[in-house]
Short mmCIF file of the C-alpha atoms (twelve columns), coordinates in Angstrom:
data_MODEL
# 
_entry.id   MODEL 
# 
loop_
_atom_site.group_PDB 
_atom_site.id 
_atom_site.type_symbol 
_atom_site.label_atom_id 
_atom_site.label_alt_id 
_atom_site.label_comp_id 
_atom_site.label_asym_id 
_atom_site.label_seq_id 
_atom_site.Cartn_x 
_atom_site.Cartn_y 
_atom_site.Cartn_z 
_atom_site.pdbx_PDB_model_num 
ATOM 1  C CA . MET A 1  10.648  3.193  -9.804  1 
ATOM 2  C CA . PRO A 2  8.117   0.623  -8.603  1 
ATOM 3  C CA . LYS A 3  6.764   -1.926 -11.047 1 
ATOM 4  C CA . PRO A 4  3.301   -0.776 -12.202 1 
ATOM 5  C CA . LEU A 5  0.187   -2.780 -11.485 1 
ATOM 6  C CA . THR A 6  -0.937  -4.743 -14.508 1 
ATOM 7  C CA . LYS A 7  -3.985  -3.660 -16.468 1 
ATOM 8  C CA . GLU A 8  -5.854  -6.645 -15.029 1 
ATOM 9  C CA . GLN A 9  -4.854  -5.737 -11.474 1 
ATOM 10 C CA . MET A 10 -5.983  -2.125 -11.921 1 
ATOM 11 C CA . GLU A 11 -9.301  -3.202 -13.427 1 
ATOM 12 C CA . ALA A 12 -9.902  -5.642 -10.561 1 
ATOM 13 C CA . PHE A 13 -8.938  -2.982 -7.986  1 
ATOM 14 C CA . GLU A 14 -11.266 -0.386 -9.502  1 
ATOM 15 C CA . LYS A 15 -14.212 -2.815 -9.374  1 
ATOM 16 C CA . LEU A 16 -13.870 -3.297 -5.604  1 
ATOM 17 C CA . SER A 17 -16.483 -1.273 -3.772  1 
ATOM 18 C CA . SER A 18 -15.062 -0.944 -0.267  1 
ATOM 19 C CA . VAL A 19 -11.878 0.171  1.434   1 
ATOM 20 C CA . SER A 20 -11.708 -3.197 3.173   1 
ATOM 21 C CA . LYS A 21 -11.796 -5.147 -0.099  1 
ATOM 22 C CA . ARG A 22 -9.291  -2.820 -1.742  1 
ATOM 23 C CA . ALA A 23 -6.899  -3.107 1.209   1 
ATOM 24 C CA . ALA A 24 -7.136  -6.915 1.147   1 
ATOM 25 C CA . PHE A 25 -6.506  -6.901 -2.599  1 
ATOM 26 C CA . LEU A 26 -3.419  -4.725 -2.218  1 
ATOM 27 C CA . LEU A 27 -2.130  -6.926 0.619   1 
ATOM 28 C CA . GLY A 28 -2.350  -9.875 -1.776  1 
ATOM 29 C CA . ILE A 29 -0.036  -8.085 -4.204  1 
ATOM 30 C CA . GLY A 30 2.426   -7.051 -1.499  1 
ATOM 31 C CA . VAL A 31 3.998   -3.872 -0.182  1 
ATOM 32 C CA . THR A 32 7.381   -2.653 -1.402  1 
ATOM 33 C CA . ALA A 33 9.405   0.458  -0.544  1 
ATOM 34 C CA . GLU A 34 11.317  2.896  -2.707  1 
ATOM 35 C CA . LEU A 35 13.897  5.465  -1.652  1 
ATOM 36 C CA . ASP A 36 12.976  9.097  -2.212  1 
ATOM 37 C CA . VAL A 37 14.903  12.269 -1.496  1 
ATOM 38 C CA . GLU A 38 12.765  15.079 -0.100  1 
ATOM 39 C CA . GLU A 39 14.342  18.381 0.868   1 
ATOM 40 C CA . GLY A 40 17.706  16.706 1.375   1 
ATOM 41 C CA . ASP A 41 16.314  13.871 3.515   1 
ATOM 42 C CA . PHE A 42 16.371  10.238 2.438   1 
ATOM 43 C CA . THR A 43 12.975  8.667  3.060   1 
ATOM 44 C CA . PHE A 44 11.417  5.413  1.957   1 
ATOM 45 C CA . HIS A 45 7.833   5.450  0.648   1 
ATOM 46 C CA . ALA A 46 5.564   2.397  0.722   1 
ATOM 47 C CA . TYR A 47 4.102   1.196  -2.576  1 
ATOM 48 C CA . VAL A 48 1.899   -1.554 -3.920  1 
ATOM 49 C CA . GLY A 49 2.892   -1.743 -7.544  1 
ATOM 50 C CA . ASP A 50 3.149   1.886  -8.591  1 
ATOM 51 C CA . MET A 51 0.456   2.961  -6.113  1 
ATOM 52 C CA . CYS A 52 2.061   5.110  -3.411  1 
ATOM 53 C CA . LEU A 53 0.678   4.547  0.082   1 
ATOM 54 C CA . PRO A 54 0.673   7.382  2.655   1 
ATOM 55 C CA . ILE A 55 3.412   5.611  4.626   1 
ATOM 56 C CA . THR A 56 7.093   6.508  5.008   1 
ATOM 57 C CA . GLY A 57 10.010  5.221  7.026   1 
ATOM 58 C CA . ALA A 58 13.732  5.489  7.595   1 
ATOM 59 C CA . SER A 59 14.489  2.011  6.224   1 
ATOM 60 C CA . ARG A 60 13.070  -0.234 3.528   1 
ATOM 61 C CA . LEU A 61 12.077  -2.973 5.996   1 
ATOM 62 C CA . THR A 62 10.392  -0.576 8.437   1 
ATOM 63 C CA . THR A 63 8.454   1.061  5.612   1 
ATOM 64 C CA . ILE A 64 7.247   -2.283 4.250   1 
ATOM 65 C CA . GLU A 65 6.174   -3.380 7.731   1 
ATOM 66 C CA . ARG A 66 4.349   -0.079 8.338   1 
ATOM 67 C CA . GLY A 67 2.656   -0.241 4.931   1 
ATOM 68 C CA . THR A 68 1.520   -3.812 5.530   1 
ATOM 69 C CA . THR A 69 0.196   -2.962 8.996   1 
ATOM 70 C CA . TRP A 70 -1.618  0.088  7.632   1 
ATOM 71 C CA . LEU A 71 -3.365  -1.986 4.948   1 
ATOM 72 C CA . GLN A 72 -4.280  -4.648 7.527   1 
ATOM 73 C CA . GLU A 73 -5.806  -1.973 9.771   1 
ATOM 74 C CA . LYS A 74 -7.745  -0.456 6.864   1 
ATOM 75 C CA . SER A 75 -9.104  -3.883 6.023   1 
ATOM 76 C CA . LYS A 76 -10.252 -4.571 9.607   1 
ATOM 77 C CA . GLU A 77 -11.675 -1.086 10.252  1 
ATOM 78 C CA . THR A 78 -14.185 -1.311 7.452   1 
ATOM 79 C CA . GLU A 79 -15.094 -4.948 8.148   1 
ATOM 80 C CA . GLU A 80 -15.772 -4.179 11.827  1 
ATOM 81 C CA . GLY A 81 -17.814 -1.144 10.855  1 
ATOM 82 C CA . ASN A 82 -20.055 -3.310 8.654   1 
ATOM 83 C CA . GLN A 83 -20.827 -5.911 11.331  1 
# 
């Protein structure tokens, strides 16, 4: 099971008002991956703390890379939309 975000981290996260700021905050904590078994298949899910991201992969490394890229894209999308 992933290590939960601290109370301070959750409070800071909840105060952030945009997707871009939240994504940057989560990137600062770092993406991890945990193995899950779904319907007989072994799949890794991306996490930041105990927050599950909507990213999966066949290996831990691939899942972490995909999760990191996804957060980077979320951060840039919102920033570009505000310019």
